[in-house]
C-alpha positions as CSV (number, residue, x, y, z in Angstrom):
1,M,51.2,-11.9,4.3
2,P,48.4,-15.0,5.1
3,S,50.5,-18.2,4.0
4,D,50.1,-20.7,6.1
5,D,46.9,-22.4,4.1
6,V,50.3,-24.2,2.5
7,P,52.8,-26.2,4.0
8,S,56.3,-26.0,3.9
9,D,57.2,-29.5,3.7
10,D,55.1,-30.1,1.5
11,V,55.6,-26.9,-1.2
12,P,56.8,-27.6,-4.7
13,S,60.0,-25.3,-6.1
14,D,59.8,-23.2,-9.1
15,D,63.7,-22.5,-8.8
16,V,64.5,-25.8,-10.9
17,R,63.4,-26.2,-14.4
18,S,62.6,-29.3,-15.1
19,D,60.2,-29.7,-12.3
20,D,58.0,-27.0,-11.8
21,V,55.5,-28.0,-14.4
22,P,51.7,-28.2,-12.3
23,S,50.1,-31.1,-12.9
24,D,46.8,-31.8,-12.5
25,E,47.6,-35.0,-10.3
26,D,47.6,-32.2,-7.7
27,A,44.7,-30.4,-8.5
28,T,41.2,-30.8,-7.5
29,P,38.4,-30.7,-10.1
30,D,37.6,-27.2,-10.6
31,E,41.5,-26.4,-10.8
32,A,42.2,-28.9,-13.2
33,A,39.4,-28.0,-15.1
34,A,40.7,-24.2,-14.9
35,A,43.9,-25.1,-15.7
36,Q,42.7,-26.7,-19.1
37,E,40.6,-23.8,-20.3
38,G,43.6,-21.6,-18.6
39,A,45.9,-23.3,-21.5
40,A,43.4,-23.3,-24.3
41,D,43.3,-18.9,-23.4
42,S,46.4,-18.5,-22.7
43,S,48.7,-18.1,-26.3
44,G,49.7,-15.0,-26.8
45,L,48.2,-13.5,-23.6
46,G,51.7,-11.2,-23.3
47,E,50.9,-9.8,-26.4
48,L,47.4,-8.5,-26.9
49,R,46.8,-6.1,-24.0
50,D,44.3,-4.2,-26.2
51,A,42.0,-7.5,-25.9
52,P,43.3,-8.5,-22.3
53,R,41.7,-11.9,-21.2
54,A,38.4,-11.2,-18.5
55,L,38.9,-13.7,-15.5
56,G,36.5,-16.4,-15.4
57,A,34.9,-16.7,-11.7
58,E,37.2,-19.4,-10.6
59,A,40.7,-17.5,-11.5
60,L,39.7,-14.5,-9.8
61,K,38.3,-16.4,-6.7
62,S,42.1,-17.7,-7.1
63,F,44.0,-14.5,-7.3
64,A,42.1,-12.4,-4.7
65,H,44.7,-14.2,-2.2
66,P,46.5,-11.6,-0.4
67,L,50.2,-13.2,-0.8
68,R,49.6,-13.5,-4.7
69,I,48.2,-10.2,-5.4
70,A,51.6,-8.9,-3.9
71,M,53.6,-11.6,-5.9
72,Y,51.6,-10.8,-8.6
73,R,52.6,-6.6,-8.0
74,Y,56.0,-7.4,-7.7
75,L,56.1,-8.9,-10.9
76,T,54.1,-5.7,-12.7
77,A,56.7,-2.9,-11.0
78,H,59.9,-4.8,-12.3
79,G,58.9,-6.3,-15.3
80,R,59.3,-10.2,-14.3
81,G,61.0,-12.5,-11.7
82,T,62.0,-15.8,-9.3
83,A,60.1,-17.3,-7.2
84,S,63.5,-16.9,-4.4
85,Q,63.8,-13.2,-5.8
86,V,59.9,-12.4,-4.8
87,A,60.0,-14.8,-1.7
88,R,63.0,-11.5,-0.7
89,H,61.0,-9.1,-1.1
90,L,58.3,-10.5,0.3
91,G,59.7,-12.2,3.2
92,E,58.3,-15.5,2.4
93,S,59.9,-19.2,1.8
94,T,60.6,-19.6,-2.0
95,G,58.1,-22.8,-1.5
96,Q,55.6,-20.3,-0.5
97,T,56.0,-18.3,-4.0
98,S,57.2,-21.5,-6.1
99,Y,53.4,-22.8,-5.1
100,H,51.7,-19.3,-5.1
101,L,53.3,-18.7,-8.6
102,R,51.9,-21.9,-10.1
103,Q,48.4,-21.2,-8.8
104,L,48.7,-17.7,-10.4
105,E,50.4,-19.8,-14.0
106,R,47.3,-22.5,-13.5
107,H,45.2,-19.6,-14.4
108,G,46.7,-17.8,-17.2
109,L,47.8,-14.2,-15.0
110,I,51.9,-15.2,-15.5
111,E,53.7,-17.1,-17.9
112,D,57.2,-18.0,-18.3
113,D,59.7,-14.7,-20.2
114,P,61.1,-15.4,-22.9
115,T,63.4,-12.7,-22.5
116,A,64.7,-13.7,-19.6
117,P,68.4,-14.4,-18.9
118,A,69.4,-17.8,-20.7
119,G,70.6,-20.7,-19.2
120,G,70.5,-20.6,-15.7
121,R,68.0,-22.8,-13.8
122,E,65.4,-20.1,-12.7
123,R,62.5,-20.2,-13.9
124,W,61.6,-16.4,-14.8
125,W,57.4,-14.9,-14.5
126,R,56.3,-11.9,-16.3
127,P,52.3,-10.6,-15.5
128,V,49.7,-10.8,-17.9
129,G,47.5,-8.5,-18.1
130,F,43.9,-9.1,-17.6
131,T,40.6,-7.6,-17.0
132,L,37.2,-7.9,-15.2
133,D,33.9,-8.7,-17.1
134,S,31.0,-8.7,-14.9
135,R,28.6,-11.5,-16.3
136,H,31.3,-13.9,-14.4
137,L,30.6,-12.2,-11.0
138,E,27.1,-13.7,-9.7
139,D,28.9,-16.2,-8.1
140,P,28.9,-13.6,-4.5
141,A,32.2,-15.8,-3.9
142,A,33.6,-13.5,-7.2
143,R,32.2,-10.7,-6.2
144,L,34.0,-10.9,-2.9
145,A,37.2,-11.8,-5.2
146,A,37.0,-8.8,-7.6
147,D,36.5,-6.4,-4.5
148,T,39.4,-7.9,-2.7
149,A,41.4,-7.8,-5.9
150,L,40.3,-4.0,-6.5
151,R,40.4,-2.4,-3.0
152,A,44.4,-4.5,-3.7
153,V,44.5,-2.2,-6.8
154,I,43.5,1.3,-5.5
155,A,45.5,1.1,-2.6
156,E,48.6,0.0,-4.0
157,R,48.1,2.7,-6.9
158,A,47.9,5.3,-4.3
159,E,50.8,4.0,-2.5
160,T,52.9,3.6,-5.1
161,L,51.5,7.8,-6.0
162,Q,52.3,8.9,-2.4
163,T,55.7,7.3,-3.0
164,W,56.7,8.9,-6.1
165,F,55.4,12.6,-4.2
166,D,57.7,11.6,-1.2
167,S,60.5,11.5,-3.7
168,I,59.7,14.1,-6.3
169,T,62.4,16.6,-4.5
170,T,65.4,14.6,-5.4
171,A,64.1,13.0,-8.7
172,A,65.6,15.0,-11.1
173,P,65.6,14.9,-14.4
174,W,62.4,12.4,-14.1
175,D,60.3,14.8,-12.7
176,D,60.2,17.1,-15.6
177,A,58.9,13.7,-17.6
178,A,56.1,13.3,-14.9
179,V,52.5,14.8,-15.6
180,H,49.3,14.2,-13.5
181,T,46.5,16.1,-14.3
182,T,43.0,15.6,-13.9
183,S,39.7,16.3,-16.9
184,S,36.6,16.7,-16.2
185,S,34.3,16.5,-19.3
186,D,30.3,15.5,-20.6
187,L,30.7,12.4,-22.6
188,T,29.0,9.4,-23.7
189,L,29.4,6.3,-23.7
190,D,30.4,6.1,-27.0
191,E,33.1,9.1,-26.8
192,A,33.8,7.6,-23.3
193,A,34.5,4.2,-24.9
194,A,36.9,6.1,-27.9
195,L,39.0,8.5,-25.8
196,S,40.1,4.7,-23.5
197,R,40.7,3.6,-26.3
198,E,43.1,6.2,-27.6
199,L,44.8,6.3,-25.0
200,I,45.7,2.8,-24.7
201,A,47.5,3.1,-28.3
202,V,49.3,6.0,-27.0
203,V,50.3,4.2,-24.1
204,D,51.1,0.9,-26.1
205,R,52.4,2.4,-28.7
206,H,55.4,4.9,-26.5
207,T,55.6,1.1,-24.9
208,D,56.3,-1.0,-28.2
209,A,58.1,1.4,-28.9
210,A,60.8,1.6,-26.3
211,K,61.0,-2.1,-25.8
212,A,61.7,-2.6,-29.4
213,R,65.0,-0.7,-28.4
214,K,65.6,-2.1,-25.7
215,D,65.5,-5.3,-27.0
216,A,67.7,-4.1,-30.3
217,G,70.6,-3.1,-27.1
218,E,69.7,0.4,-26.4
219,T,70.1,0.0,-22.2
220,E,71.5,3.5,-21.3
221,G,69.3,5.3,-19.1
222,R,66.5,3.1,-18.7
223,R,64.3,2.6,-14.9
224,R,61.2,1.4,-14.7
225,V,58.4,3.6,-15.5
226,R,54.4,3.9,-14.6
227,V,51.4,5.0,-16.0
228,Y,48.5,4.8,-14.6
229,V,45.5,6.3,-17.4
230,D,41.9,6.7,-16.0
231,V,38.4,7.3,-17.3
232,F,35.3,7.2,-15.6
233,P,32.2,8.5,-15.0
234,L,31.3,10.7,-12.4
235,P,28.8,10.0,-9.8
236,Q,25.0,11.2,-10.8
237,D,23.4,13.8,-8.6
Protein backbone atom coordinates (compact mmCIF):
# COMPACT_ATOMS: atom_id res chain seq x y z
CA MET A 1 0.00 0.00 0.00
CA PRO A 2 1.57 3.32 -0.91
CA SER A 3 1.91 5.47 2.15
CA ASP A 4 5.02 7.56 1.57
CA ASP A 5 2.99 10.68 0.83
CA VAL A 6 2.94 11.53 4.53
CA PRO A 7 6.29 12.13 6.29
CA SER A 8 6.53 9.80 9.28
CA ASP A 9 7.81 12.55 11.56
CA ASP A 10 4.98 14.91 10.70
CA VAL A 11 1.93 12.72 11.12
CA PRO A 12 -0.58 13.59 13.86
CA SER A 13 -1.75 10.72 16.04
CA ASP A 14 -5.39 9.82 16.57
CA ASP A 15 -4.74 7.55 19.56
CA VAL A 16 -5.30 10.36 22.07
CA ARG A 17 -8.76 11.83 21.72
CA SER A 18 -7.92 15.34 22.86
CA ASP A 19 -5.42 15.76 20.00
CA ASP A 20 -7.24 14.13 17.12
CA VAL A 21 -9.62 16.81 15.87
CA PRO A 22 -8.46 17.94 12.39
CA SER A 23 -7.40 21.56 12.22
CA ASP A 24 -8.27 23.80 9.29
CA GLU A 25 -4.84 25.39 9.74
CA ASP A 26 -3.28 22.24 8.26
CA ALA A 27 -5.68 22.01 5.33
CA THR A 28 -5.42 23.40 1.85
CA PRO A 29 -8.24 25.79 0.82
CA ASP A 30 -9.96 22.93 -1.02
CA GLU A 31 -9.66 20.63 1.99
CA ALA A 32 -10.93 23.31 4.35
CA ALA A 33 -13.95 23.91 2.16
CA ALA A 34 -14.58 20.18 1.94
CA ALA A 35 -14.30 19.90 5.70
CA GLN A 36 -16.92 22.60 6.18
CA GLU A 37 -19.19 20.89 3.64
CA GLY A 38 -18.64 17.53 5.34
CA ALA A 39 -19.47 19.00 8.75
CA ALA A 40 -22.71 20.40 7.37
CA ASP A 41 -23.67 17.12 5.73
CA SER A 42 -22.47 14.58 8.27
CA SER A 43 -25.23 14.94 10.88
CA GLY A 44 -26.98 11.61 11.18
CA LEU A 45 -25.22 10.06 8.18
CA GLY A 46 -24.82 6.79 10.01
CA GLU A 47 -28.60 6.45 10.28
CA LEU A 48 -29.53 7.44 6.71
CA ARG A 49 -28.71 4.19 5.01
CA ASP A 50 -31.77 4.42 2.76
CA ALA A 51 -30.54 7.80 1.48
CA PRO A 52 -26.73 7.89 1.89
CA ARG A 53 -24.85 11.02 0.97
CA ALA A 54 -23.46 11.16 -2.55
CA LEU A 55 -19.73 11.82 -2.59
CA GLY A 56 -18.65 15.13 -4.11
CA ALA A 57 -15.69 15.28 -6.45
CA GLU A 58 -13.18 16.27 -3.75
CA ALA A 59 -14.36 13.59 -1.33
CA LEU A 60 -14.24 10.99 -4.08
CA LYS A 61 -10.69 11.94 -5.03
CA SER A 62 -9.66 11.82 -1.38
CA PHE A 63 -11.21 8.38 -0.93
CA ALA A 64 -9.53 6.85 -4.01
CA HIS A 65 -6.25 6.21 -2.20
CA PRO A 66 -5.21 2.55 -1.76
CA LEU A 67 -4.54 2.85 1.97
CA ARG A 68 -7.76 4.77 2.64
CA ILE A 69 -9.78 2.24 0.67
CA ALA A 70 -8.14 -0.57 2.66
CA MET A 71 -8.88 1.18 5.96
CA TYR A 72 -12.51 1.80 4.99
CA ARG A 73 -12.75 -1.86 4.03
CA TYR A 74 -11.40 -2.90 7.45
CA LEU A 75 -13.92 -0.70 9.28
CA THR A 76 -16.76 -2.03 7.15
CA ALA A 77 -15.74 -5.64 7.81
CA HIS A 78 -15.32 -5.14 11.56
CA GLY A 79 -17.96 -2.51 12.22
CA ARG A 80 -15.51 -0.17 13.95
CA GLY A 81 -11.85 0.14 14.85
CA THR A 82 -9.05 2.34 16.13
CA ALA A 83 -6.00 3.68 14.32
CA SER A 84 -3.77 1.17 16.09
CA GLN A 85 -6.02 -1.77 15.18
CA VAL A 86 -6.11 -0.73 11.53
CA ALA A 87 -2.34 -0.23 11.56
CA ARG A 88 -1.69 -3.73 12.90
CA HIS A 89 -4.06 -5.28 10.37
CA LEU A 90 -2.52 -3.47 7.38
CA GLY A 91 1.10 -3.53 8.52
CA GLU A 92 1.30 0.27 8.64
CA SER A 93 2.43 2.67 11.34
CA THR A 94 -0.18 4.15 13.63
CA GLY A 95 0.93 7.59 12.47
CA GLN A 96 0.07 6.72 8.88
CA THR A 97 -3.34 5.26 9.69
CA SER A 98 -4.14 8.15 12.05
CA TYR A 99 -3.45 10.69 9.31
CA HIS A 100 -5.48 8.90 6.66
CA LEU A 101 -8.37 8.26 9.03
CA ARG A 102 -8.49 11.99 9.64
CA GLN A 103 -8.80 12.57 5.90
CA LEU A 104 -11.65 10.09 5.67
CA GLU A 105 -13.37 11.85 8.54
CA ARG A 106 -12.79 15.24 6.93
CA HIS A 107 -14.89 14.14 3.97
CA GLY A 108 -17.61 12.44 6.01
CA LEU A 109 -16.63 8.88 5.09
CA ILE A 110 -16.13 7.77 8.69
CA GLU A 111 -17.29 9.09 12.04
CA ASP A 112 -16.84 8.57 15.78
CA ASP A 113 -18.57 5.43 17.03
CA PRO A 114 -20.82 6.47 19.95
CA THR A 115 -21.27 2.81 20.95
CA ALA A 116 -17.54 2.19 21.43
CA PRO A 117 -16.20 1.15 24.84
CA ALA A 118 -16.12 4.12 27.20
CA GLY A 119 -13.18 5.22 29.29
CA GLY A 120 -10.38 4.52 26.81
CA ARG A 121 -7.97 7.00 25.26
CA GLU A 122 -8.25 5.62 21.75
CA ARG A 123 -10.67 7.05 19.23
CA TRP A 124 -13.06 4.50 17.73
CA TRP A 125 -14.19 4.98 14.13
CA ARG A 126 -17.07 3.51 12.16
CA PRO A 127 -17.76 3.74 8.40
CA VAL A 128 -20.45 5.95 6.88
CA GLY A 129 -22.36 4.78 3.82
CA PHE A 130 -22.20 6.77 0.59
CA THR A 131 -23.23 6.66 -3.05
CA LEU A 132 -21.68 7.86 -6.29
CA ASP A 133 -23.49 10.64 -8.15
CA SER A 134 -22.74 10.83 -11.86
CA ARG A 135 -23.17 14.60 -11.73
CA HIS A 136 -19.91 14.79 -9.78
CA LEU A 137 -17.95 12.87 -12.39
CA GLU A 138 -17.55 15.61 -14.99
CA ASP A 139 -14.12 16.32 -13.52
CA PRO A 140 -11.73 13.82 -15.20
CA ALA A 141 -9.84 13.37 -11.92
CA ALA A 142 -13.08 12.55 -10.13
CA ARG A 143 -14.04 10.07 -12.83
CA LEU A 144 -10.64 8.37 -12.50
CA ALA A 145 -11.11 8.28 -8.73
CA ALA A 146 -14.55 6.72 -9.14
CA ASP A 147 -13.05 4.07 -11.41
CA THR A 148 -10.39 3.31 -8.78
CA ALA A 149 -12.98 3.07 -6.00
CA LEU A 150 -15.37 0.87 -7.99
CA ARG A 151 -12.58 -1.49 -9.04
CA ALA A 152 -11.60 -1.80 -5.38
CA VAL A 153 -15.22 -2.59 -4.43
CA ILE A 154 -15.45 -5.30 -7.11
CA ALA A 155 -12.09 -6.81 -6.11
CA GLU A 156 -13.07 -6.77 -2.43
CA ARG A 157 -16.39 -8.47 -3.17
CA ALA A 158 -14.72 -11.20 -5.21
CA GLU A 159 -12.08 -11.76 -2.53
CA THR A 160 -14.64 -11.87 0.28
CA LEU A 161 -16.86 -14.35 -1.57
CA GLN A 162 -13.87 -16.53 -2.49
CA THR A 163 -12.75 -16.60 1.16
CA TRP A 164 -16.25 -17.71 2.13
CA PHE A 165 -16.39 -20.42 -0.52
CA ASP A 166 -12.96 -21.71 0.56
CA SER A 167 -14.24 -22.15 4.12
CA ILE A 168 -17.75 -23.41 3.40
CA THR A 169 -17.00 -27.10 4.07
CA THR A 170 -16.14 -26.27 7.67
CA ALA A 171 -18.60 -23.40 8.12
CA ALA A 172 -21.53 -25.32 9.64
CA PRO A 173 -24.06 -24.28 10.83
CA TRP A 174 -23.55 -20.94 9.09
CA ASP A 175 -23.54 -22.60 5.67
CA ASP A 176 -27.29 -23.25 6.09
CA ALA A 177 -27.95 -19.52 6.49
CA ALA A 178 -25.97 -18.48 3.41
CA VAL A 179 -27.79 -17.86 0.12
CA HIS A 180 -26.27 -17.39 -3.32
CA THR A 181 -28.89 -16.87 -5.97
CA THR A 182 -29.18 -15.26 -9.37
CA SER A 183 -32.37 -14.04 -11.02
CA SER A 184 -32.67 -12.45 -14.44
CA SER A 185 -35.94 -10.82 -15.47
CA ASP A 186 -37.30 -8.32 -17.97
CA LEU A 187 -37.94 -5.19 -15.86
CA THR A 188 -38.72 -1.58 -16.57
CA LEU A 189 -36.64 1.13 -14.96
CA ASP A 190 -39.40 1.78 -12.41
CA GLU A 191 -39.71 -1.92 -11.61
CA ALA A 192 -35.96 -2.25 -11.11
CA ALA A 193 -35.97 0.80 -8.83
CA ALA A 194 -38.89 -0.60 -6.81
CA LEU A 195 -37.09 -3.95 -6.47
CA SER A 196 -33.95 -2.19 -5.25
CA ARG A 197 -35.86 -0.15 -2.67
CA GLU A 198 -37.67 -3.21 -1.32
CA LEU A 199 -34.48 -5.25 -1.06
CA ILE A 200 -32.77 -2.43 0.84
CA ALA A 201 -35.78 -2.13 3.14
CA VAL A 202 -35.63 -5.86 3.94
CA VAL A 203 -31.90 -5.70 4.71
CA ASP A 204 -32.37 -2.62 6.88
CA ARG A 205 -35.29 -4.14 8.78
CA HIS A 206 -33.35 -7.24 9.74
CA THR A 207 -30.07 -5.49 10.54
CA ASP A 208 -31.84 -2.80 12.58
CA ALA A 209 -33.65 -5.46 14.60
CA ALA A 210 -30.42 -7.39 15.17
CA LYS A 211 -28.65 -4.21 16.29
CA ALA A 212 -31.44 -3.43 18.75
CA ARG A 213 -31.22 -6.92 20.24
CA LYS A 214 -27.44 -6.67 20.49
CA ASP A 215 -27.69 -3.27 22.19
CA ALA A 216 -30.17 -4.83 24.62
CA GLY A 217 -27.56 -7.39 25.65
CA GLU A 218 -28.24 -10.33 23.33
CA THR A 219 -24.62 -10.83 22.23
CA GLU A 220 -24.28 -14.63 22.34
CA GLY A 221 -23.62 -16.35 19.01
CA ARG A 222 -23.08 -13.19 16.96
CA ARG A 223 -20.49 -12.74 14.24
CA ARG A 224 -20.04 -10.31 11.35
CA VAL A 225 -22.22 -11.23 8.36
CA ARG A 226 -21.86 -9.71 4.90
CA VAL A 227 -24.91 -9.15 2.66
CA TYR A 228 -24.53 -8.46 -1.06
CA VAL A 229 -27.56 -7.24 -3.03
CA ASP A 230 -27.10 -6.49 -6.73
CA VAL A 231 -29.76 -5.24 -9.12
CA PHE A 232 -28.50 -4.09 -12.53
CA PRO A 233 -29.45 -4.16 -16.21
CA LEU A 234 -27.77 -6.72 -18.45
CA PRO A 235 -25.96 -5.48 -21.59
CA GLN A 236 -28.23 -5.04 -24.58
CA ASP A 237 -27.59 -7.18 -27.68
